[in-house]
All heavy atoms as a GROMACS GRO file, in nm:
protein
  440
    1MET      N    1  -6.620   0.498 -12.824
    1MET     CA    2  -6.703   0.535 -12.714
    1MET      C    3  -6.835   0.590 -12.769
    1MET      O    4  -6.834   0.675 -12.857
    1MET     CB    5  -6.631   0.641 -12.631
    1MET     CG    6  -6.699   0.671 -12.500
    1MET     SD    7  -6.602   0.786 -12.404
    1MET     CE    8  -6.519   0.672 -12.299
    2PRO      N    9  -6.948   0.542 -12.721
    2PRO     CA   10  -7.076   0.585 -12.777
    2PRO      C   11  -7.109   0.730 -12.742
    2PRO      O   12  -7.073   0.780 -12.635
    2PRO     CB   13  -7.178   0.489 -12.713
    2PRO     CG   14  -7.112   0.438 -12.592
    2PRO     CD   15  -6.965   0.441 -12.618
    3GLN      N   16  -7.174   0.795 -12.834
    3GLN     CA   17  -7.219   0.933 -12.812
    3GLN      C   18  -7.361   0.930 -12.760
    3GLN      O   19  -7.446   0.861 -12.813
    3GLN     CB   20  -7.214   1.011 -12.944
    3GLN     CG   21  -7.076   1.024 -13.002
    3GLN     CD   22  -6.988   1.116 -12.919
    3GLN    OE1   23  -7.035   1.214 -12.865
    3GLN    NE2   24  -6.862   1.082 -12.908
    4HIS      N   25  -7.390   1.005 -12.656
    4HIS     CA   26  -7.524   1.011 -12.600
    4HIS      C   27  -7.588   1.142 -12.641
    4HIS      O   28  -7.528   1.248 -12.629
    4HIS     CB   29  -7.520   1.000 -12.448
    4HIS     CG   30  -7.462   0.870 -12.402
    4HIS    ND1   31  -7.531   0.751 -12.408
    4HIS    CD2   32  -7.340   0.839 -12.352
    4HIS    CE1   33  -7.456   0.654 -12.361
    4HIS    NE2   34  -7.339   0.704 -12.328
    5THR      N   35  -7.709   1.134 -12.691
    5THR     CA   36  -7.783   1.254 -12.729
    5THR      C   37  -7.905   1.266 -12.640
    5THR      O   38  -7.954   1.170 -12.586
    5THR     CB   39  -7.828   1.248 -12.875
    5THR    OG1   40  -7.912   1.135 -12.891
    5THR    CG2   41  -7.710   1.240 -12.970
    6SER      N   42  -7.951   1.386 -12.624
    6SER     CA   43  -8.069   1.407 -12.540
    6SER      C   44  -8.166   1.492 -12.619
    6SER      O   45  -8.133   1.604 -12.654
    6SER     CB   46  -8.029   1.478 -12.413
    6SER     OG   47  -8.141   1.501 -12.333
    7PRO      N   48  -8.283   1.448 -12.652
    7PRO     CA   49  -8.340   1.315 -12.638
    7PRO      C   50  -8.284   1.220 -12.744
    7PRO      O   51  -8.224   1.263 -12.841
    7PRO     CB   52  -8.489   1.338 -12.660
    7PRO     CG   53  -8.499   1.459 -12.745
    7PRO     CD   54  -8.379   1.544 -12.708
    8PRO      N   55  -8.304   1.089 -12.725
    8PRO     CA   56  -8.247   0.990 -12.817
    8PRO      C   57  -8.303   1.005 -12.959
    8PRO      O   58  -8.418   1.041 -12.977
    8PRO     CB   59  -8.288   0.856 -12.758
    8PRO     CG   60  -8.350   0.882 -12.627
    8PRO     CD   61  -8.376   1.027 -12.615
    9ILE      N   62  -8.218   0.975 -13.057
    9ILE     CA   63  -8.258   0.983 -13.197
    9ILE      C   64  -8.347   0.863 -13.231
    9ILE      O   65  -8.323   0.752 -13.186
    9ILE     CB   66  -8.134   0.987 -13.287
    9ILE    CG1   67  -8.057   1.116 -13.261
    9ILE    CG2   68  -8.171   0.976 -13.434
    9ILE    CD1   69  -7.927   1.125 -13.335
   10CYS      N   70  -8.448   0.886 -13.314
   10CYS     CA   71  -8.540   0.780 -13.357
   10CYS      C   72  -8.463   0.673 -13.433
   10CYS      O   73  -8.387   0.702 -13.524
   10CYS     CB   74  -8.648   0.841 -13.447
   10CYS     SG   75  -8.762   0.722 -13.518
   11ARG      N   76  -8.482   0.546 -13.395
   11ARG     CA   77  -8.409   0.439 -13.462
   11ARG      C   78  -8.471   0.398 -13.594
   11ARG      O   79  -8.409   0.329 -13.674
   11ARG     CB   80  -8.394   0.319 -13.371
   11ARG     CG   81  -8.522   0.255 -13.330
   11ARG     CD   82  -8.498   0.138 -13.239
   11ARG     NE   83  -8.622   0.101 -13.175
   11ARG     CZ   84  -8.633   0.018 -13.076
   11ARG    NH1   85  -8.526  -0.037 -13.028
   11ARG    NH2   86  -8.749  -0.009 -13.023
   12ASP      N   87  -8.595   0.441 -13.622
   12ASP     CA   88  -8.657   0.409 -13.751
   12ASP      C   89  -8.606   0.501 -13.862
   12ASP      O   90  -8.579   0.456 -13.973
   12ASP     CB   91  -8.809   0.420 -13.741
   12ASP     CG   92  -8.869   0.307 -13.657
   12ASP    OD1   93  -8.800   0.205 -13.637
   12ASP    OD2   94  -8.983   0.322 -13.614
   13CYS      N   95  -8.593   0.630 -13.834
   13CYS     CA   96  -8.551   0.725 -13.938
   13CYS      C   97  -8.411   0.779 -13.914
   13CYS      O   98  -8.358   0.854 -13.997
   13CYS     CB   99  -8.650   0.840 -13.946
   13CYS     SG  100  -8.654   0.945 -13.798
   14GLU      N  101  -8.349   0.745 -13.801
   14GLU     CA  102  -8.214   0.788 -13.763
   14GLU      C  103  -8.200   0.940 -13.764
   14GLU      O  104  -8.097   0.995 -13.801
   14GLU     CB  105  -8.110   0.723 -13.853
   14GLU     CG  106  -8.105   0.573 -13.837
   14GLU     CD  107  -8.002   0.506 -13.923
   14GLU    OE1  108  -7.941   0.574 -14.010
   14GLU    OE2  109  -7.982   0.386 -13.905
   15GLY      N  110  -8.305   1.010 -13.724
   15GLY     CA  111  -8.300   1.156 -13.714
   15GLY      C  112  -8.343   1.230 -13.839
   15GLY      O  113  -8.365   1.350 -13.835
   16PHE      N  114  -8.356   1.162 -13.951
   16PHE     CA  115  -8.403   1.224 -14.076
   16PHE      C  116  -8.553   1.199 -14.086
   16PHE      O  117  -8.600   1.110 -14.156
   16PHE     CB  118  -8.329   1.165 -14.197
   16PHE     CG  119  -8.182   1.195 -14.194
   16PHE    CD1  120  -8.093   1.102 -14.144
   16PHE    CD2  121  -8.135   1.316 -14.239
   16PHE    CE1  122  -7.958   1.128 -14.140
   16PHE    CE2  123  -7.999   1.344 -14.235
   16PHE     CZ  124  -7.910   1.250 -14.186
   17ALA      N  125  -8.631   1.279 -14.014
   17ALA     CA  126  -8.772   1.252 -13.989
   17ALA      C  127  -8.865   1.286 -14.105
   17ALA      O  128  -8.974   1.232 -14.114
   17ALA     CB  129  -8.818   1.327 -13.865
   18THR      N  130  -8.822   1.373 -14.194
   18THR     CA  131  -8.908   1.416 -14.304
   18THR      C  132  -8.839   1.392 -14.437
   18THR      O  133  -8.722   1.426 -14.453
   18THR     CB  134  -8.945   1.564 -14.290
   18THR    OG1  135  -9.004   1.585 -14.163
   18THR    CG2  136  -9.041   1.608 -14.398
   19ALA      N  137  -8.913   1.337 -14.532
   19ALA     CA  138  -8.861   1.315 -14.667
   19ALA      C  139  -8.952   1.386 -14.767
   19ALA      O  140  -9.073   1.392 -14.748
   19ALA     CB  141  -8.856   1.166 -14.699
   20THR      N  142  -8.894   1.440 -14.872
   20THR     CA  143  -8.970   1.504 -14.978
   20THR      C  144  -8.960   1.417 -15.102
   20THR      O  145  -8.851   1.385 -15.148
   20THR     CB  146  -8.917   1.645 -15.007
   20THR    OG1  147  -8.918   1.720 -14.885
   20THR    CG2  148  -9.003   1.716 -15.108
   21ILE      N  149  -9.075   1.379 -15.157
   21ILE     CA  150  -9.081   1.287 -15.270
   21ILE      C  151  -9.143   1.360 -15.389
   21ILE      O  152  -9.248   1.423 -15.375
   21ILE     CB  153  -9.165   1.163 -15.235
   21ILE    CG1  154  -9.108   1.095 -15.111
   21ILE    CG2  155  -9.172   1.067 -15.353
   21ILE    CD1  156  -9.199   0.992 -15.052
   22THR      N  157  -9.079   1.351 -15.506
   22THR     CA  158  -9.137   1.411 -15.625
   22THR      C  159  -9.233   1.313 -15.690
   22THR      O  160  -9.209   1.192 -15.691
   22THR     CB  161  -9.029   1.452 -15.727
   22THR    OG1  162  -8.959   1.336 -15.767
   22THR    CG2  163  -8.935   1.553 -15.669
   23THR      N  164  -9.343   1.365 -15.744
   23THR     CA  165  -9.444   1.279 -15.806
   23THR      C  166  -9.418   1.258 -15.954
   23THR      O  167  -9.478   1.170 -16.015
   23THR     CB  168  -9.584   1.340 -15.789
   23THR    OG1  169  -9.587   1.466 -15.853
   23THR    CG2  170  -9.620   1.355 -15.643
   24GLY      N  171  -9.331   1.337 -16.013
   24GLY     CA  172  -9.300   1.323 -16.155
   24GLY      C  173  -9.373   1.424 -16.241
   24GLY      O  174  -9.335   1.446 -16.356
   25THR      N  175  -9.478   1.486 -16.188
   25THR     CA  176  -9.551   1.587 -16.265
   25THR      C  177  -9.496   1.726 -16.232
   25THR      O  178  -9.422   1.743 -16.136
   25THR     CB  179  -9.702   1.582 -16.234
   25THR    OG1  180  -9.721   1.602 -16.095
   25THR    CG2  181  -9.761   1.447 -16.273
   26ARG      N  182  -9.536   1.823 -16.312
   26ARG     CA  183  -9.488   1.960 -16.292
   26ARG      C  184  -9.605   2.056 -16.273
   26ARG      O  185  -9.714   2.035 -16.326
   26ARG     CB  186  -9.405   2.006 -16.412
   26ARG     CG  187  -9.275   1.929 -16.427
   26ARG     CD  188  -9.190   1.990 -16.538
   26ARG     NE  189  -9.067   1.917 -16.555
   26ARG     CZ  190  -8.951   1.955 -16.501
   26ARG    NH1  191  -8.944   2.064 -16.430
   26ARG    NH2  192  -8.843   1.883 -16.521
   27ASN      N  193  -9.578   2.162 -16.197
   27ASN     CA  194  -9.676   2.271 -16.181
   27ASN      C  195  -9.673   2.358 -16.306
   27ASN      O  196  -9.588   2.342 -16.394
   27ASN     CB  197  -9.640   2.355 -16.057
   27ASN     CG  198  -9.660   2.280 -15.929
   27ASN    OD1  199  -9.754   2.202 -15.914
   27ASN    ND2  200  -9.571   2.301 -15.834
   28THR      N  201  -9.765   2.453 -16.315
   28THR     CA  202  -9.771   2.540 -16.433
   28THR      C  203  -9.648   2.629 -16.446
   28THR      O  204  -9.613   2.671 -16.556
   28THR     CB  205  -9.896   2.628 -16.428
   28THR    OG1  206  -9.897   2.701 -16.305
   28THR    CG2  207 -10.022   2.545 -16.437
   29ASP      N  208  -9.579   2.657 -16.334
   29ASP     CA  209  -9.459   2.740 -16.341
   29ASP      C  210  -9.332   2.659 -16.368
   29ASP      O  211  -9.222   2.713 -16.373
   29ASP     CB  212  -9.443   2.822 -16.214
   29ASP     CG  213  -9.426   2.737 -16.089
   29ASP    OD1  214  -9.440   2.614 -16.098
   29ASP    OD2  215  -9.399   2.796 -15.983
   30GLY      N  216  -9.344   2.526 -16.384
   30GLY     CA  217  -9.231   2.442 -16.418
   30GLY      C  218  -9.167   2.370 -16.302
   30GLY      O  219  -9.079   2.287 -16.322
   31THR      N  220  -9.208   2.401 -16.179
   31THR     CA  221  -9.152   2.332 -16.064
   31THR      C  222  -9.216   2.194 -16.047
   31THR      O  223  -9.325   2.169 -16.097
   31THR     CB  224  -9.174   2.414 -15.935
   31THR    OG1  225  -9.314   2.435 -15.915
   31THR    CG2  226  -9.102   2.546 -15.942
   32ARG      N  227  -9.148   2.105 -15.978
   32ARG     CA  228  -9.198   1.970 -15.956
   32ARG      C  229  -9.302   1.967 -15.845
   32ARG      O  230  -9.292   2.038 -15.747
   32ARG     CB  231  -9.085   1.876 -15.916
   32ARG     CG  232  -8.982   1.861 -16.025
   32ARG     CD  233  -9.006   1.733 -16.095
   32ARG     NE  234  -8.900   1.712 -16.193
   32ARG     CZ  235  -8.915   1.634 -16.295
   32ARG    NH1  236  -9.026   1.568 -16.311
   32ARG    NH2  237  -8.819   1.619 -16.382
   33VAL      N  238  -9.402   1.879 -15.859
   33VAL     CA  239  -9.500   1.855 -15.753
   33VAL      C  240  -9.436   1.759 -15.654
   33VAL      O  241  -9.386   1.654 -15.692
   33VAL     CB  242  -9.630   1.794 -15.812
   33VAL    CG1  243  -9.728   1.764 -15.702
   33VAL    CG2  244  -9.691   1.889 -15.914
   34THR      N  245  -9.434   1.798 -15.525
   34THR     CA  246  -9.370   1.715 -15.424
   34THR      C  247  -9.467   1.681 -15.311
   34THR      O  248  -9.565   1.752 -15.287
   34THR     CB  249  -9.248   1.787 -15.362
   34THR    OG1  250  -9.291   1.910 -15.306
   34THR    CG2  251  -9.141   1.811 -15.466
   35LEU      N  252  -9.438   1.571 -15.242
   35LEU     CA  253  -9.511   1.529 -15.124
   35LEU      C  254  -9.416   1.528 -15.007
   35LEU      O  255  -9.302   1.483 -15.020
   35LEU     CB  256  -9.568   1.387 -15.143
   35LEU     CG  257  -9.663   1.365 -15.258
   35LEU    CD1  258  -9.696   1.217 -15.271
   35LEU    CD2  259  -9.790   1.445 -15.236
   36ARG      N  260  -9.462   1.577 -14.893
   36ARG     CA  261  -9.381   1.574 -14.771
   36ARG      C  262  -9.431   1.459 -14.684
   36ARG      O  263  -9.548   1.453 -14.650
   36ARG     CB  264  -9.393   1.706 -14.697
   36ARG     CG  265  -9.311   1.713 -14.574
   36ARG     CD  266  -9.326   1.846 -14.507
   36ARG     NE  267  -9.270   1.838 -14.374
   36ARG     CZ  268  -9.259   1.937 -14.292
   36ARG    NH1  269  -9.302   2.055 -14.328
   36ARG    NH2  270  -9.207   1.920 -14.174
   37VAL      N  271  -9.340   1.368 -14.647
   37VAL     CA  272  -9.376   1.250 -14.570
   37VAL      C  273  -9.296   1.249 -14.440
   37VAL      O  274  -9.174   1.262 -14.441
   37VAL     CB  275  -9.346   1.121 -14.650
   37VAL    CG1  276  -9.386   0.998 -14.572
   37VAL    CG2  277  -9.418   1.126 -14.785
   38ASP      N  278  -9.367   1.234 -14.326
   38ASP     CA  279  -9.303   1.229 -14.195
   38ASP      C  280  -9.289   1.085 -14.149
   38ASP      O  281  -9.369   0.998 -14.184
   38ASP     CB  282  -9.385   1.306 -14.091
   38ASP     CG  283  -9.387   1.455 -14.118
   38ASP    OD1  284  -9.288   1.506 -14.175
   38ASP    OD2  285  -9.486   1.520 -14.082
   39CYS      N  286  -9.190   1.060 -14.065
   39CYS     CA  287  -9.168   0.927 -14.006
   39CYS      C  288  -9.288   0.893 -13.918
   39CYS      O  289  -9.333   0.974 -13.838
   39CYS     CB  290  -9.040   0.929 -13.923
   39CYS     SG  291  -9.010   0.779 -13.828
   40ARG      N  292  -9.337   0.770 -13.930
   40ARG     CA  293  -9.452   0.728 -13.850
   40ARG      C  294  -9.417   0.706 -13.704
   40ARG      O  295  -9.498   0.730 -13.616
   40ARG     CB  296  -9.509   0.597 -13.905
   40ARG     CG  297  -9.576   0.610 -14.036
   40ARG     CD  298  -9.637   0.478 -14.072
   40ARG     NE  299  -9.684   0.476 -14.210
   40ARG     CZ  300  -9.739   0.370 -14.265
   40ARG    NH1  301  -9.753   0.259 -14.197
   40ARG    NH2  302  -9.779   0.375 -14.390
   41ALA      N  303  -9.297   0.661 -13.678
   41ALA     CA  304  -9.259   0.628 -13.540
   41ALA      C  305  -9.244   0.753 -13.453
   41ALA      O  306  -9.293   0.757 -13.341
   41ALA     CB  307  -9.129   0.549 -13.539
   42CYS      N  308  -9.177   0.856 -13.504
   42CYS     CA  309  -9.153   0.976 -13.423
   42CYS      C  310  -9.243   1.092 -13.462
   42CYS      O  311  -9.234   1.200 -13.404
   42CYS     CB  312  -9.007   1.018 -13.434
   42CYS     SG  313  -8.957   1.069 -13.598
   43LYS      N  314  -9.328   1.072 -13.563
   43LYS     CA  315  -9.422   1.174 -13.612
   43LYS      C  316  -9.351   1.301 -13.660
   43LYS      O  317  -9.398   1.411 -13.638
   43LYS     CB  318  -9.525   1.205 -13.504
   43LYS     CG  319  -9.612   1.084 -13.471
   43LYS     CD  320  -9.713   1.118 -13.366
   43LYS     CE  321  -9.802   1.003 -13.334
   43LYS     NZ  322  -9.737   0.886 -13.282
   44GLY      N  323  -9.234   1.283 -13.721
   44GLY     CA  324  -9.164   1.395 -13.782
   44GLY      C  325  -9.075   1.475 -13.690
   44GLY      O  326  -9.022   1.578 -13.730
   45THR      N  327  -9.051   1.429 -13.567
   45THR     CA  328  -8.965   1.504 -13.476
   45THR      C  329  -8.819   1.462 -13.487
   45THR      O  330  -8.730   1.540 -13.456
   45THR     CB  331  -9.010   1.486 -13.330
   45THR    OG1  332  -8.999   1.349 -13.294
   45THR    CG2  333  -9.151   1.536 -13.310
   46GLY      N  334  -8.793   1.336 -13.523
   46GLY     CA  335  -8.657   1.286 -13.532
   46GLY      C  336  -8.604   1.230 -13.401
   46GLY      O  337  -8.493   1.180 -13.394
   47HIS      N  338  -8.683   1.242 -13.295
   47HIS     CA  339  -8.642   1.195 -13.163
   47HIS      C  340  -8.747   1.102 -13.105
   47HIS      O  341  -8.864   1.110 -13.139
   47HIS     CB  342  -8.621   1.312 -13.067
   47HIS     CG  343  -8.518   1.407 -13.115
   47HIS    ND1  344  -8.384   1.381 -13.110
   47HIS    CD2  345  -8.530   1.530 -13.172
   47HIS    CE1  346  -8.317   1.483 -13.160
   47HIS    NE2  347  -8.403   1.575 -13.198
   48THR      N  348  -8.705   1.016 -13.014
   48THR     CA  349  -8.797   0.927 -12.945
   48THR      C  350  -8.812   0.971 -12.801
   48THR      O  351  -8.730   1.045 -12.748
   48THR     CB  352  -8.747   0.781 -12.947
   48THR    OG1  353  -8.617   0.778 -12.887
   48THR    CG2  354  -8.740   0.727 -13.088
   49ARG      N  355  -8.915   0.922 -12.737
   49ARG     CA  356  -8.935   0.952 -12.596
   49ARG      C  357  -8.840   0.866 -12.513
   49ARG      O  358  -8.807   0.755 -12.551
   49ARG     CB  359  -9.078   0.919 -12.557
   49ARG     CG  360  -9.178   1.006 -12.625
   49ARG     CD  361  -9.316   0.975 -12.573
   49ARG     NE  362  -9.414   1.049 -12.650
   49ARG     CZ  363  -9.524   0.999 -12.700
   49ARG    NH1  364  -9.554   0.873 -12.680
   49ARG    NH2  365  -9.607   1.072 -12.768
   50PRO      N  366  -8.798   0.916 -12.398
   50PRO     CA  367  -8.715   0.834 -12.309
   50PRO      C  368  -8.790   0.709 -12.264
   50PRO      O  369  -8.913   0.708 -12.260
   50PRO     CB  370  -8.688   0.925 -12.191
   50PRO     CG  371  -8.714   1.064 -12.240
   50PRO     CD  372  -8.814   1.051 -12.350
   51ALA      N  373  -8.718   0.604 -12.228
   51ALA     CA  374  -8.779   0.476 -12.193
   51ALA      C  375  -8.870   0.486 -12.072
   51ALA      O  376  -8.969   0.416 -12.062
   51ALA     CB  377  -8.671   0.372 -12.169
   52HIS      N  378  -8.840   0.575 -11.977
   52HIS     CA  379  -8.923   0.585 -11.858
   52HIS      C  380  -9.058   0.648 -11.885
   52HIS      O  381  -9.149   0.637 -11.804
   52HIS     CB  382  -8.850   0.662 -11.747
   52HIS     CG  383  -8.830   0.806 -11.777
   52HIS    ND1  384  -8.721   0.850 -11.850
   52HIS    CD2  385  -8.903   0.915 -11.748
   52HIS    CE1  386  -8.729   0.981 -11.862
   52HIS    NE2  387  -8.837   1.024 -11.802
   53VAL      N  388  -9.077   0.710 -12.001
   53VAL     CA  389  -9.206   0.768 -12.038
   53VAL      C  390  -9.298   0.662 -12.098
   53VAL      O  391  -9.420   0.671 -12.087
   53VAL     CB  392  -9.186   0.885 -12.138
   53VAL    CG1  393  -9.318   0.940 -12.185
   53VAL    CG2  394  -9.102   0.994 -12.073
   54LEU      N  395  -9.240   0.560 -12.161
   54LEU     CA  396  -9.319   0.456 -12.224
   54LEU      C  397  -9.386   0.367 -12.119
   54LEU      O  398  -9.334   0.345 -12.011
   54LEU     CB  399  -9.230   0.371 -12.315
   54LEU     CG  400  -9.160   0.446 -12.427
   54LEU    CD1  401  -9.070   0.351 -12.502
   54LEU    CD2  402  -9.262   0.507 -12.521
   55VAL      N  403  -9.502   0.315 -12.155
   55VAL     CA  404  -9.577   0.228 -12.063
   55VAL      C  405  -9.565   0.085 -12.111
   55VAL      O  406  -9.585   0.056 -12.230
   55VAL     CB  407  -9.726   0.272 -12.058
   55VAL    CG1  408  -9.805   0.179 -11.970
   55VAL    CG2  409  -9.737   0.415 -12.013
   56GLN      N  410  -9.536  -0.008 -12.022
   56GLN     CA  411  -9.527  -0.148 -12.058
   56GLN      C  412  -9.666  -0.210 -12.056
   56GLN      O  413  -9.739  -0.194 -11.960
   56GLN     CB  414  -9.436  -0.221 -11.962
   56GLN     CG  415  -9.417  -0.366 -12.000
   56GLN     CD  416  -9.319  -0.436 -11.906
   56GLN    OE1  417  -9.262  -0.374 -11.819
   56GLN    NE2  418  -9.303  -0.565 -11.927
   57VAL      N  419  -9.701  -0.281 -12.163
   57VAL     CA  420  -9.831  -0.345 -12.175
   57VAL      C  421  -9.810  -0.496 -12.181
   57VAL      O  422  -9.719  -0.544 -12.249
   57VAL     CB  423  -9.903  -0.297 -12.302
   57VAL    CG1  424 -10.036  -0.366 -12.318
   57VAL    CG2  425  -9.921  -0.146 -12.299
   58GLY      N  426  -9.890  -0.569 -12.111
   58GLY     CA  427  -9.879  -0.715 -12.112
   58GLY      C  428  -9.807  -0.767 -11.990
   58GLY      O  429  -9.799  -0.701 -11.888
   59ARG      N  430  -9.755  -0.887 -12.001
   59ARG     CA  431  -9.688  -0.949 -11.886
   59ARG      C  432  -9.548  -0.904 -11.869
   59ARG      O  433  -9.472  -0.872 -11.946
   59ARG     CB  434  -9.690  -1.101 -11.901
   59ARG     CG  435  -9.828  -1.153 -11.893
   59ARG     CD  436  -9.824  -1.302 -11.901
   59ARG     NE  437  -9.962  -1.352 -11.890
   59ARG     CZ  438  -9.992  -1.476 -11.876
   59ARG    NH1  439  -9.899  -1.567 -11.875
   59ARG    NH2  440 -10.117  -1.514 -11.867
   0.00000   0.00000   0.00000
């Protein structure tokens, strides 16, 4: 039986909206330099808008 969530989870990132990527270099204190990247589809929220909020374009 399917589980329903409110609001729906983003199908591009499946709810894992932010990823941290190491660049391979180190800071002066020895920690790794990292980049934080957000999902483009949900803009880092992990959720999508309900279908009735979206606007249909075209025919």
